[in-house]
N, C-alpha and C positions, 0 to 999 in steps of 0.2 A: 740781711746782715743785722747784727745787734751792736749797740754802742759799748764803749769800754767799761762802763759801770756795770751793765748787764753781764758782760764777759767775766768780770771778777766774781760776780754773784754765781754764775754758772759753774765756774771752776770750783767754788766752795761746795756746791750742792749737787750738781748734775753731771759734770764731765767725768768720764773715766780717765785713767792715766793716759796722757798723750793725746787726748781729745781736744778739739776745738769745736766751734759752733757747726761748721760744715760736717765734720766727722760724726758729731752726735746726731745730726739730722739724717746722715747717711745710715747710721746704725739703726735708727728707729724705722726709717722707710724700708730698709732691707729686711728687717724682721717681719714687718707686716705685709709687704707686697707679695703677691702671688705670680705676678707677671712683670716683665721689664717695663711695660707701659704704666702699670700701676705704681712701680717704684718711682718712675719719673714724676708722676702726678703727686705722690706723697712727698717726695724730696722738694719739689718746686714749692708746694704749699708751706712746708716747714721752714726751709732755709730762707725764704723770703718773708717769713712771719705773716703770711696771708691768713693762717689759722694755726692754732696750737692745741694739742690735747692737754689734759690735766698733767700736773707735775709727775706723778708716779710713772706714767707712760713714757715721758721723756727720760726719766732717771733709769728705768728698769727694763725697757724693751731690749730684748736680745741678751739679757744677762741671766745668771743662774736663778736669782730670786724671782724675777719675772712677774712681780705683782704690779698690775697696771691700773688698779682702781683707786678712786680718791676717798671714798667714805663708805660706811656700811651700817645697816641697821641690825643691831644685835638684840635678840629677844630676852626679856627678863622675866622668867617664871617667878611665882610668889612662893619660893621655898629656898632655903639656904643652899641646898645642893645645886639647884638650878642656877642660882645667882653666881655661885663659885664657878660653875661651868661657863657661865657668860663671861666672867672675869678671865678665865683661862682662854676662852675664844678671843676675847679682846686682845689679850697679850700676844697670842699667836698672830692675829691680824696685824697688830702694831709691829711685831718683830719681823715679821717676815723680812705618844712616843711609845713608842716602844712596841715591840712585838709580843706575842702571847703564847701561841700553841707550838709545841715541839714538832719536829719532823716525825712523820708516821701518823699524825692525827688525820683521821678520815673526815672529810667535809662532804656532805650531800649537796650536789649542785644540779641544776637542770642541764647545763651544757656539757659537763664532764662526768656526770654520774657520781658515784662514790669515789672520791679521789684523795690520795694522800696530799696533804696541804702543800708539801714541797714540790709536787708534780704539777701544780696549777701553772699554766702558761704565764710567762713573764717573770716568775719568781727567780728563775735562774739567770735572768738578764739584769737583775738589780743588785746593787751592792749591799753588804750587811752593815748599813750605816744609820739605822733607826729613823730614816726619813721616809715619808710617804711618796710612792711613785704611782702615777696614773696608769691604769690598765684598761684593756678592752673590757667593758662592763660584762659581768656574768651574774647569774641568779643563784642565791642561796636561800635557805629557809630561816625566817626571822620571826621573832615574837613582837607583835604590835600591842604595846602596853595600853593603848586606848581601847581597843576592842577585846583585849584579853584572849587573842587567838594567834596562832602561828599563820604566817602568810609568806609571800615571796619578797625577799629584799635584794637590792642591786648593789654589787661590790663595785666601787669606783677607784679605790687606791689600795696598793699593797705595801706591806712593811716587812723588813727582814733584818735580823741582827743575831749576835751570839750572846749567850748568857751562861754564867758559871754556876748558877744554882736554880733549882726549879722544884715544883711540887708535882707528884704523881698522885692523882685523885682517882680512887676506885669507887664505882657507884653501881647501884642496881645489882643484877645477878652476875654480870660479866663485863660491865662497862669500865673503861679506863681512859684518862686523858692526862697529858703532861703539859703544865703551863708555867709561866713565870710567876714569881710570888705576888706581884701586884695585879695579876690578871683577875677580872671580876666574873663572878657567876651570878645568874639570876636564881635567887633562893627564896623559897616560901618562908614567910614569917608566920608563926601560928597566931591565930586570931580567934577570939571567942565567938565572933559572928559566924552564923551558919552560911552566910552568903558571900561576905567580902573577905577573902584571904588577901594578905598583902605580899606582894613580890618585892623584894629588896635586892640590892646588889652587895655582894661580899667578895673581897679579895681572896685569892687562894690561901694567903697566909692568915686569914681570919676564919676560914672554914673550920668546922669541927665535925667529928664523927656524929652521925645521926641527923645532920642537916639534910633537908630535902631540896633537891635541885629541880628546876623547871624542865619539863619534857613535853613533847606534843601529846595531844589527846585525840580520841577518835572523831571529835567533832570539828577539827580544824579545817577540814576540807582543802588540804594542800594539793589534792589531785582530783581532776574531773573524771567522770566515769567513761573513759576513753576506750572504745572497742572492747567491752568486757568479754565477748566471746573469743576474740583472737587471743587476748592475754590469758584467759582461762586455759585455752588450748595449749599455749606455750608452757605454762606451768605444768599442765598435765603431761605434755610431751617430755619434760625433763624427768618425770617420774616413770611413766609407762609407755613412752614412745621410743621409736628408733628411726634412723635414716640410713639409707644406703643408695648406691647407684648401680644400675644394671643396664642391659641393652635397651630396655624399654624406657629408660629415663630414671629420674630420681624418685625414690619410693619412700613414703611415710607409712609407718605402721604403728598401731596402738593396741596394746593387749590389756585385757581386764576380765575378771571373772563375772563382773556385773555388767549386764547388757545395757542398763540405763545409762551408764557412763558412755558407752560406745555409741549409743543412740544420739547423745548430745554431740559427740565428736562428728557423727555423720551429718547432723543438722548444720554444724559449723562449716564442714566441708561444702555442703550444698550452697550455703550462703556466699562463700568466698570463691568457689571454683566452678559451681554449676553442676558438680557431681557429688554424690554422697559416698563414693568409694565402695569397696567390696567388703562385706561382713562374712567371716567364715570362722571355723574352729581349727586351731592348729593341732600339732601332734601331742602337745601337753594337755590338751583339753581346754585351753584358754580361748576365749573369743577374741577375734582380732578384726580390726578395720584397717584396710589398706587402700592407699590411693597413690597413683603414680602420675608423674607429670614430666613432659619434655620441657626442659628449661633453656636449651640452646639448640642451635641448628644441627648438631651432630646426632641428635635423637629424633629429628624430623619436626613436625609441626605440632603445636598445642594451642589451646585457646589462651588468650592474653590474660584473662582473669586468673586462671590457674597458674600461669607463669608468675604473675605479680605475687600471688600468695606464697608459692614455693620459694621465690627469691627472698621474700621477707624472712621466712623460716631459715633458709640457708644462711642469710646474713647474720641472724641471731646465733646461728650455730658456728660462728667464726669462719663462715664461707667454706666450711667443710661438708662434703656430701657423703662421705664413707662411714662416718660414725658420729654418734651423739656427743656433743661437747657441753660442758657446763658453761654458764654465762661467764664472760670475762669479769675480772675483779671489780671493775668500775660500774657494772651494769646496774641501772636504776630504772625499774619498770615505770612507765607513765600511768599504769593502773595497778597499784600494789594489791588492791582488794581482790581483783579478778585473778591476778598472778598467784597469790597465796591460796585462793580457792582451788585452782587447778592443781597446785602441789598437795593440798589436803586430799583432794579427790584421787590422787595417784598414790603417793607415798605417805599419806597422813592418816590420822584417825581422830575421831571426835569421841572422847571418853567422858566419864563421870567426873566432873571438876577439872580435869586436865586434858588437853588435846595436844597433838604434836605432829611433826613432820620429820621423817628419817631420811638420811642420806649417807652414803659411804664417803662423801667428800667434805672435808672440814671447811673448805672455802665456800662450798655451796651453803653449808649451815650458816656461815657468817653472812652470806648474801640474804638468806631468809630472815635472819635476826635483824639485819639493818632495815629491811623493808617493814618489818613488824614495828620496829621502833619509830619510824617516820609516821605511822598511822596510829600511834598511841597504844600499842600493845606490848606489854613487858613480856619478855621471853627468857628462857634459860637454854643454854647449850650444854648438853652432857654427852659423854661418850659411853657406849655400851658394847659389849661383845656378844655377837650372835653365833651360837654354837650349832645352828641347824646344819644338816648334812648337805643341803643344796649349796653348791659352791658359789652360786651367784649371790646369795645373801649371807653367806658365812663370813665372819671377820669383824672388824671394828667399824661401828656406825656412830655417826653423830646425830643426836636427836634434838630438835628444837621444840621445846614445850611451851605452852601458854595457856591461860585460863579458857576453859570450854565456853564460858559465856561470851567470849569475843568472837566465836565462830559465827555468831549472828551477823557479823559485819560482812562475811564473805559469801558470795553467790555460789555455794557448793551444791553439788548434786546430793552428797551425803546429807542425811537429815540432821538438823540442829537439835540440841537439847534445850529445854525451856528454862535455862538457868538465867539468873538476873545479872544485868551488867554491873561490873565494878569498874567505874570510870576513874581514871587517875591522871593527873597532870604533873606528877612528881616522881622522883626516884631518890632513894636514900643513899647518902655517902656511907661506904663501908670501911674505908681505910684511906689514910693520907700519909704519904711518904715525902720527907724533905730530902732532896738529893743535891749534893754539891759536886757537880762536874759540868764541863762545858758542853753546850749543845746548841744547834741552830734553832732559832724560833721564828715564827711567821705570824702575820696577822693581816686583817683586811680593814678597810673602812666600808661599812654598810650604810648606804645612803638611807636616811630617814629613821630606820629602826635601831641601828648601832649595836646589833647583836646577831648571832647566827648559831646554827646547830653544828656541834662537832662531837667527836668521840671515836669509838673503835667499832664494836659490834652493835652498840646502841648509842643514842645521842642525847645530849643535854644542851641547854641554851647558855652560851657564854657571850660576854660583852666584847665589843670591838674597841680598837683605839680611836680613838677618834677626837635704842634704849629709851624703849619707852618705860619710864618708872611708874606709870599710872597704875599698873596692876599689882605693885608691891603693897603689902599691908602697911598700915600707918604705924608710927611710933607708938609703943605702948600696947599694941594689939596682942592678944593672947596667942602663944604658940602651943597648940594642944599637945604636940609630941613631947615637949619638955616641961610645960607648965610655966615657962618664962614668958618674956614679952619681947616684941620686935624692936630693933633699934631704929627702924624707919628708913625712909628713902634717902635722906641726906647722908647718913653714914655710908650707905652703899655708893652713893654718888662720889664720896671722897675716895673710896676704894678704887673705883674706876679711874679717878683723877690721878692717883698715884701710879697706876699702871701706865697711864698715858705719859706721865712726866719721866718715868724711869726708862721706858722703852721707846726709842725714836723709830719712826717709820723708815725702814731701810737704812737705819743708822744715821740718817741725815735730816729727817723732818719730824719735829715733835708732833704728837697727836693733837687733833682738834676734835672735840666731842660736842654733842648737843644732848641735853637731858630734857625730857618733856614730862610735864605733870598736868593732869586735868584739874580744872578750877575747883571742883568739889571734893578733891582728895583731901583727907584730914591733915596731910603734911604741907598743904599749899602755903600756909603762913610761914612755916619754917623755911620753905624754899625762897621766899622773898628776902630772907635774911641770911641765906646760905653763904653769900659772898660779901658780907659786911666787912670782913677783914681782907684788905688788899693782898692778893697773892693766893687766897684760898680758891680752890677749884679752878686753877689757872688754865687747865686744858678744856674747860667746859664753858659753853654758852647754855644758859638755862632758859626754858620757855614754858609758858602756861598755855594749855589748850583751852580755848573758849569756843563754845558751841552756840548754835542758834538759840537753844534754850536759855543760855546765859544772858544773851542780849534781850530776849523777851522778858526775863525776870528783871533785868536792869531797867527796862522801860517802865515796868510796874513797881519797881523797888520791892520785889517779892523776897521772901526769905530763902537763903540757900542753906540747905542742910548738908553737912559734910557726910560723905558716904564711904564706908569701908569697902574697897573693891573685892575683898575676900568673900564677903557674903551679901553685899548689897544693902547692908543695914546702916542706919545712922551711927556715926562715931565722932566724938568731939575732936575738934582741931585745937592743938596747942598754939597759943598766941605768944610769941617771945616778947611782944611789947608790954603785955600786962602780966606775963608769967602765969598764965592760967588757961584752962581749957575753955573752948567756946563750942557748944553743940551746934550752933547755927550762926548766921551772919546775914545781914541785909545785902542785897546785890550791890547797892550803892556803896556800902562800906567796903566790901571786898574789892570792888572796882577801884575805889579810891586808894586802897593799900597797894594794889598792883601798879597803878599809874604813878603813885608816889615813889615806889621803888624804881620805876623806869626813869622818872624825873631826876632822882637822886643818883642812881648808879649806872643808868644805861641798860639795866637788865631788870626783869626778864624780858625777853621778846614774847610776842603772843602769836599763836597759831589759830586761825579760824577753821576749826576742825571740820565742821560740816561743809564749808566751802571746798576744803581739800577733797572730801569725799565726792562732792558733786562733780569735781574735775577729774575723777578717776577714769582712766582710759581702759582699764581692764576690770569692769564691774563684775564679770562672771566669777572672779576670784575673791570677791568680798571686799571689805573695807581696807583702806590703806592704814593698817595698824590702828584700828579704832573700833568702837562698839556702838551700834545703833540700838535704840529702844525698839521693842517689837510687839508684844501682845499684852493684853490686860490681865489682871490678877485672877479673874474668874475663869480664864481659859482652862479647859480640862486637858491634861497631858495623859496620853495612854501610857501607863507604866506596866512593867512586866515583873512585878514583885508580888502579885496576888491581890492588889488593891483595885485593879481595873483602870480607874482614871482618877487623878488628883489635880485640884486647882494648882496652877503654877505658883500662886502666892504661898501656899502651904509648903511647896517644895523649896521655895526661896527662904522661908522662915526656918526650915530644917537645915538648909545650907549644905546638904550632903549629896554625894553622887547617887544617881538612881538609874536603874535599867529602863530604857524606853524602847519604843518601836521606831525603826528607821528603815528607809528604802535604799537598798544597795545598788539600784540600777536594774535588778532582775526581780527581786522579791523582798518581802518584809523580813527583817532580822532584828534581833535584840542587840542593842548597843548601850554603852555607858554614856549617860549625859552628865556633864560636869558643870559646876558653878551655876546652879539655878540662882537667879539673883534679880533684884530690882534694878532696872537699868535707866529709869527716868522718872521724874515727878512732873505731874500736870502737863502731859504731852498730848497733842492733838491725835485723836483716834478716829478711825473709820470702821463702819460695820459692813462686812461683806456678807450678803445673804445669798443662800444657795437654793437650787430648785427643789429641794426636799423641805424647805421652810426653815432649816437651821441657819446659823450665822456665826461669824467669827469677828471679834473686834481687834483690830491691829493698827499699827502706824502706817502712814502712806508709803514709807519706803521699805516696808516688809515685803519679802518675796515668797510667792506661792509656787508650788511645783505643778506644772501643767501635766496633762495625761501623757504628753510626749516625753516627759522627764526634764524639760526646760524650766527655768525659773523666770517669773515676771513679777515686777513690783506691783503692789496693790494699786498704786495710782496709774499703772499702765494696763490694768485688766480691762477687758471689754465684756459687756453682757453676752452671755452664751459661751464664754471660755470654759473649756472642760478641764477640771482639776484632777490631780491624782487622788483617788479615793482611798480611805482606810476603812475597813470593815472588821468587826469583831462580833462573833455570834456563839451561842451555846449549842452544842450538838451532842448526840449519842451515837457511838460507833455501833455497827451491826452486832446484834446478839449480846449487847451489854446494856445494863441498866444505868451505868455511871454516865454522868453528863460531863462534857468537856467544853472548853472554849477554843475557837479557832479564829485566825486572822487572815486577811487577804487584801489585796488591792484590786482584784479582778474576780467578781462573782461569776460572770458569764463563762469564763474559762475554767471555773471550779478549782482554782489554784489555792485551796485553803490549806493553811499550815496549822497543825495542832499547837496551841499555845504552850501546853505543858512540855512538849518536846523542845520548843525553842528556848524555854526557860531552863530546861535541863542542860541544853547545850551551853547556855550563857554561864550558869553557875558551876558546871563541871562537877556535879554531884551525882550520886547513885540515882538512876532513874530507869524505869521501864519505858522503852521506846514504842509508842503506839502511833502507827503511820496512817490511820484511817483518814479519809477526807470527807468533807461535807458537800452535799450537792444542792445547788441553788439555781433557779432559772430566772430570778428577778433581774430587771434592768439595773445596770451598775454604772451610773454616771452622776458626777457631782459638778453641776454647771453654775456659773455666776449668774445670779438673777438681778442684783443691784448692788451699788456701793454708795453709802451715804455718810456724811460727817455727823458724828454724835457728840462732840465735845472733847474735853480734856480729862485724862485719867492718868494715874500712875501706871507704868508699864514694866514688864518683866521679860526675862529671856533665860535660856540655857544654851549650852554648847554641846554638840555631839561631834567629837573630834574627827572621827573616821569618815562619816558620810555627810556631816553638816546639815542634816535634816531630821525631822521627827514628826510623829503623828499626834494630831490633836483630835479630840472627840468633840463633835459639834451637835450630835443628835443622839440622845438617849431614848431610842424608840420604845424600848421595853426593858424588862429586867434581863432579857436574854439576848439583846442585840444592841450594838452601838455603831455609829458611823461617824466619819470625819474626813479630814484631808491631811496631806503631807505638806508641811511648810519648811522653809529654809531656816536654819538657826542663824543667829547673829554672833558677832564676836570672832568669827574665823578670820585668821590672819593670812592663811594660805601661804603664798611665797613672798609676801611683802616683807616678812622678817628675812634677814640675811642678804637683802638686795644691796648691791654696791653701786656707786656712782661711776658711770662711764661717760666722761665729759670731754668736750672740746669747744673752743670758741673761735668764731670768725673775727679777724682783726679788720674792723670797718675802715680804718685809715688806709689800708692797702686796696680798698675797693671804691675809691673816689677818683674822678677825672674832671678836668676843667673843660667846660663847654660854654663858649661865649662869655669868657671871664667869670664864670660861676662854677663853683665846685658842686658836682652832682654825684649820685651813686652810680657806679658802673655795674649794672645788674647782670650783664652777660658774664663778666669776670666773677661776680659774686655767686652766680649759679654754679659755675665750674668748681669753686672752692667748696660750696655747701655739699655738692655731690661727692666730692673727694673725701671730705671729712666724715660724711655718713658711712662711706665704705670703710674708712680707717676705724671708726668706732665699732663697727661690726667685727672687724678683725680683732680689736682689743677684747671684745667679749669672748671670741673663740680661742685666742692665744694667751689669755690671762692665766697666770699661775696662781689659782685661788688658794689662800691659806687653809680654807676649810671647805669640805665637800658641800656643805649646806649653801655656801655662797655661790659656788659654781652652778648648782642645781637652780637656785633662785634667779641668777643672772641669765641663764640660758633658757629658762622657761618663759620669761617675759621679754628678754632681749631689749630692756629699756636703755635708750641712749639719751643724752642731754646735750643737744647742740645749742650753743649760746652765742653771745657776741661780746666784744670788748671795744673800747675806743669810741663809744657813742658820743661822749661829751666832746671829744676832739673833732669828730665829724660834724656835729651840729655847729660848733664854733667856726670850722673851716667854711661851712655853708652860709655863715652869717646869721645863724639862728640861735636865739637865746634858750638855753635849757629850761624847760617848764612852761614855755610860752605855747600859745595855740598852735603856732607853726611847728614847734618842736613836737607837739603831740601828733600832728598830722604826719610828719616825716617819720617819726619813730614807729607809728602804726604801720606805715607802708613797709619799712624795713623788716620789722618783726613778722608781719604776716607773710612777706616774701620768704623769709628764712624758714617759717613753719611749712608753708605750702611746698616749697622746693625740696626741703628735707623729706617731707611726707611722700612726694612723688618719687624721690629716689628709693625710699624704703619699699614703696609698692613695686618699683622695678626690681629691686633685689628679692622681693617675695617670689616673683616669677622664676628666679634663678635658684634660690636657696630655700624657699618654702616660707610659710607663715610662721610667726613665732609660736611655739608649742602651746602656750596657755590660751591662745585666741579661741573665743567661742562666739557664736551668734549673739549679737548684742554688744560686742566690744568694738563696734565701729568698723571702718574699712579693713579688710584683710591686708596685712602688711608684714614686713620683716621684723619690725620693732614695736614693742608695746607703747613706747612714748618716743617723741622725736626731740622735743625742745626743753631746755632748762637754762636758766640764767645763773651761772655760777659767779662767785665774787672775783675770780681770776686774779687774785692778789699777786702771785708769783709770775704767772705767765704774761699778764699785762705789763709788769715791770720789765720782763725780758723783752717784750715787743716795744716797750717805750710809749704806751698809750694809756688812756684813762681806764680805770677798772670797770669791767662789766658794763652795766647801764647807769653807773653812778656818775654824778657830776664831778667836776674837779674838786678835790678837797683843798689843795693848795696849788697855786699855778707854778710856784718855784720854791724850793726849800733846800737847805743844806743837810746832807745825810752823812752822819758820822760813822766811820768804819774802823773797827778794831785793827790797830797796827798799820793803818793806812791814812793818808791825808783825807780830809772831808771832801765829799763830792757834791757838786751842784746838780740837782735834779730839776728839770724844767719840762712842763707839759709840751708834747711834741708839736701840737698845732699852734700853741702860743709861741714856741720858739721859731717855727717857720714864718709866722706873721711878723715877728720882731725882725728876723733877718731880712725878710722881704722889704720892710720899711726902714731898715738900718737903725733900729732902736734897741739893740742888744744891751746897751750900757745901763738901761733901766733895771736890769736884773739885780745888780748889786744893791740898789736901794730897796727893792722888793724883799730880798732875802734878809737884809739887816733890820728892816722895819716891820716886815710882815704885811705890808700893804698889798691890797688886791688890785687888779687892773681897773675895776670900777672906781676904787678910791683915787687911783692915779688919773683916771679920766676927769673926775670931779675937780682935781687939783690942776687940770690942764697939762699934765705931763704925758698923757697918751691920747691919741685921737678918739673920737666918739665911737668908731667902729669896734673898739676894744671892749665895749660894754657887753659884747656877747661872751667874753671870757669870764663867766660868772662862777663863783665858788659855792660849795654846798651850803655854807652858812648864810649866803645872800639870797637863797631861794626860799620862798615861803613853804612851810610844811604842807600846805594844801597842794602846791604845785608838785612837791615831791610825790605825794600820793597819787596825783593825776598821772604822773609819768609811770608809777609802778602799776597802776590799774591798766593803763594803755598797753603795757608790755604783757601783763598777765592774761589779757583777753586772748592772746595768740600763743601762749606758752602752756604746754601740757602738764609739765611738772611745776615745781616751785621756782621762785626767783629770789636772788639775793639783792636786797636794796635797803639802804639805811635812810630813815627820815631824820634829817638833821634839823635841830631846832635851835634858835638863839638862846643865849644864857638867860635872857629876861622872860622866856616862855614860862607859863604857869602850869601847875598840875592840871587845871581845867583845860588848858591848851592841849596837853597830852591826851586827856580823855577825848576831846573832840577829834583828834587825829585817829585814835583807835576806833572810834565809832565810824568815822568816815571810811576807814579801811574796810570795816565790815560791810557797810552799806554798799560800797562800790565794788565789792567782789574780790578783795585781796585775799591771798591765802595765808599770809603771815605779815607781821610788822615788827621791825626793829627800830627803836627810836634812840637818838643820841642828842642830848642837850649839851650845847657848848659849855664847857666848864664843869660838867658833872663830875662826880667823884671818880668814876671809872672811865678813862678816855677810850676813844675809838682806836681802831688799829693804827691809823695814822694820826699824828697830832702836831698842831702848829703852836703848842704852848711855849711861850718864851719866859725867861727869867725876868721878873719885875725889876731886879736890881741892875743887871748888866745886859739884858736882852738876848742872852745866849739861848739856843734851842737844845743845848746838850743837857737834857733833864733826865734825872733818874726817878722812877716811880717805885716806891717801896713802903710797905707797912703803913699805908694811908697818907704818906707824905710825898711831896714833889721837891726834889733837892737839885739845885744847880751844881753841876760837876765843875763848872769854871770858877764860880765865886763862893759857893757854899750856902747861898741863901736857901732856906727851907720853908715851905708852906705845908701845914698839915690840916687835915679835916678832923675836928673833934666833935664827939657826940653823934 
């Protein structure tokens, strides 16, 4: 049960109409429980306050909003559009549109084929209310902006609504789509560059005639070469085949004047049925191949291979055996190249400049055109009248025509012509109509890519509906698009702050944000003064990220050069104190400025960035939103722009995107590398020497790809480890004098890829495709010979967004041959963006028992509660109604949970232990290690039932259900509900008066202290404590309380060093971060603050928040009293503290 003060608090924020504490706990338990036994366990833990989840779970479980998480990491790209998207996402998250394509729009999908959008399952089951509804995931075709290719995207949510105006856009030869005015298209923007065209987004009401819209190309490889013989035969059957059923069984016949076609048919029959069929000449003089098969018992017996083959054909023929049927409207062949080839070889022709396929059925023509569009072939459908006397071919025909050069793509029997490819990735808008009438509209949310192909007979790419500040460019940096300058990180910080103030979480809970900036960002000095005006950025706590490199420079008082994250180059930092720019600053001076701000204002906090990375439980996914330095400036990057190889230092100086070679898991491909940059100054570097005598200079934490495809850090490599090789050589195709380059990761298997073909695919320009391969018999192994420390150097890196690796050249053996290895890029954030906090805390006060007149931990009871809360947290992950699909994907990939504790100070006091003492360190270590190990064991047990979390890879530790188990949250609200001390914090105040709007003041007393007073009959002392602000220790000194009350120690009475020791003790056994404030007395100096920050770094803390008593910006709780009348009813506003009872005001000036 909860006390009456907590009950009032719950009524204001948590309870639904008619609810009380028991009913709310019942609602939460019922929503998450899958069995009656589980409901009982959940309800028992909640109603008795043995453990509580974070506030959103209590507020929203079982309700329509259903948002159950506490916090989120929103990515901030370094461009205005991306920032505004982040603001929009933040608003949606805090608050917790619109449809686009009209009914009749055809969507290519894997599961449903070509399907009108309104016929997609689930659409008819959702209302037309402009809200996203989760659906069974299905696959569409989407454009990946990082690799500039089409790929497969997953639809996670559906939208549906009505709109009374829309646009009808006509494109290409016969394409058409109807969309809402605000619907976005992916449009080509003309660029003078021969290689880099820009794809932009344009709303329908911004389009103009002659705009070019993005379409697939022949190099997208959306389809694998699946059963080319079977699908050729099916296409050929639709033109020149027939099917009927007689006494001998089902009969397939194929007619043609050309025997080479029928010979191919016979070879396919032999492969699939074991029989080549009968070849004969019919009455019309046409050659014919016939094969008959018994497909069921009424016709006798037949071999099983033939039966399987015939049943597939019959199924494609709409299960009809008496006559040939055209494919159903939604048919999408898994191998369009072979399917189209069969149609060309039957009812098609390959002409001079133009080729085509004829059919008497318009729907069949649409089917052909759609398949051609998906593989990047523009086609035209035209009708023609055939006046020949033969009744079978007389009448109106539909002809699908396309460029003859494209027939090279299709494995036809008919001979190709030697025409050059004309590769295109765009189609032109021919006409735009603005229509005002009501119509139903639909849209999807496509995970990751946020776009999909849509259209009618042909398809175009359309958009779907759908905070670490360190990467934002600094104030004053040039914006190349406009010629203007950036307003910097602080201005965007204020933008997010306004969103947080205006929109409450669930309408009840104001936003709480954290902003992080790296110490060498040019805006770092502005951040130190961002909250100088009280009330500014009130929804934000701001932090500075400090790395190992920073503390190394601090020890040497080295110079810190401020770095523009956009290009890795030095950029001056504006200093508000001197109102001038500073290109650099000594480490001591910067540290003094940071700590002075902490001493004065209580902010910023600091994050020990590299310590956070070292504690990463999912290292296979990369850094936890951070960037590590990687390779030295002389490292040669294999580039695919004709230059061969270029030192990364030069790429960083250019600061441009560049095509590089990357390994996609099967072969080398060309991918775009972004943000080549300097990532560190004067960093320790190691030389890895290979068995061919070449070497690579990298940082110890850089990861190399093994021959198996796994990654290993340099400091974990062993002599003899085999790395993934990269090879590039010059060769001459047979019967040609021209020399070409080829690349490979495997010489022995002779899997060489012509470089010019790969580059042509990447750039999507006109190119002759030459597919010759180069033969080599050399041994192909790149093994580690040695690793040695070589000193400190500046280091660089780049990012390949799609595959997160790239090739480096280590050995220029000759002018015709280079070799190297594949290495991991740094800076990938994987699923660490968009992750949300799934938190719960054990109430330790409900897990103590008295044994021999001493309070001890009841570990049996604690074990039951821990396991129940781990189950509940997993339910929260699965049943959360995520405001954004990115959040759901991130949460379910790593399944991170944060199980913590509250009431530690209460329990230590009940046990007679002083917070911060050696005994407190020992007991705290026992409790937190038990919490971690028991939670981990439960997660391992759940893994055996529900599986390992999807992102787990070898090297990520024990296979388990959750990527992390423990985190210590501040528990401000839920500890107040439970009536215990917050998190692992000491008591801030043992007793205080809480003023409540419209209600009489309430006296709040620490639960353990109250129990002890009641046991000793000393409750009367409370009035003196509240009126004077005296602590128990003060009263012990005055003889008003017994000596044993010295264990009731407050935060300001604990030395900062003991605060840190307690934080370090807990951090040793917690996988994520912890919330802990280091309280310092008013008389503490800036040097004392510096000492504590360094102590936190040396002892392995992940972050540090310092609050000095009496500093300008108070902590969340405050025991400040009026100097005139002693009232605690203090208003904080605009830099002043004003007593609401007597009017006395104290302001901070200067």
